[in-house]
C-alpha positions as CSV (number, residue, x, y, z in Angstrom):
1,M,0.0,0.0,0.0
2,N,1.3,3.4,-0.9
3,I,2.1,5.7,2.0
4,L,0.1,8.5,0.5
5,Q,-3.0,6.3,0.6
6,Q,-2.9,6.0,4.3
7,P,-5.9,7.5,6.1
8,F,-3.6,9.3,8.5
9,I,-1.8,11.1,5.6
10,Q,-5.1,11.9,3.8
11,V,-7.2,13.0,6.7
12,A,-5.5,13.6,10.0
13,L,-2.2,15.2,8.8
14,P,-3.9,18.0,6.8
15,I,-6.1,18.8,9.9
16,M,-3.1,18.8,12.2
17,V,-1.2,21.1,9.8
18,A,-4.2,23.4,9.6
19,L,-4.6,23.6,13.3
20,T,-0.9,24.2,13.9
21,L,-0.9,27.0,11.3
22,A,-4.0,28.6,12.8
23,A,-2.6,28.5,16.3
24,W,0.7,30.0,15.1
25,L,-1.1,32.8,13.2
26,Q,-3.4,33.5,16.2
27,N,-0.3,33.7,18.5
28,K,1.1,36.4,16.1
29,R,-2.2,38.3,16.5
30,F,-1.8,38.2,20.3
31,D,1.7,39.6,19.9
32,D,0.3,42.5,17.9
33,V,-2.4,43.1,20.6
34,N,0.3,43.0,23.3
35,L,2.4,45.6,21.5
36,R,-0.6,47.9,21.1
37,M,-1.5,47.4,24.8
38,D,2.0,48.4,25.7
39,E,1.7,51.6,23.7
40,V,-1.7,52.4,25.4
41,I,-0.1,51.8,28.8
42,R,2.9,54.1,28.0
43,R,0.7,56.9,26.7
44,P,-0.6,58.2,30.1
45,D,3.0,58.3,31.3
46,R,3.9,60.5,28.3
47,I,0.9,62.7,29.0
48,E,1.9,63.0,32.7
49,T,5.4,64.0,31.7
50,K,4.1,66.7,29.4
51,L,1.8,68.0,32.2
52,D,4.7,68.1,34.6
53,N,6.8,70.0,32.1
54,R,4.0,72.5,31.6
55,N,3.6,72.9,35.3
56,E,7.3,73.8,35.6
57,R,7.1,76.2,32.7
58,I,4.1,77.9,34.3
59,A,5.9,78.2,37.6
60,R,8.9,79.8,35.9
61,L,6.6,82.3,34.1
62,E,4.9,83.2,37.3
63,E,8.3,83.8,38.9
64,R,9.3,86.1,36.0
65,I,6.0,88.0,36.2
66,S,6.4,88.5,40.0
67,L,9.9,89.8,39.5
68,V,8.7,92.3,36.9
69,R,6.0,93.8,39.1
């Protein structure tokens, strides 16, 4: 009997390959989601840094204004 005529090769092997491929592709999607979530988590930190910077700039401006008066 030819090896290609075996039921395992004709039925089970293509199913196993398809499931393995689907799992691998889905794992890649999870990696993409994780990268996006990391960016979303970093964004409030960047906003907070900008706000702190603005607060410092406002404080310096207030000091300059008070020196002028």
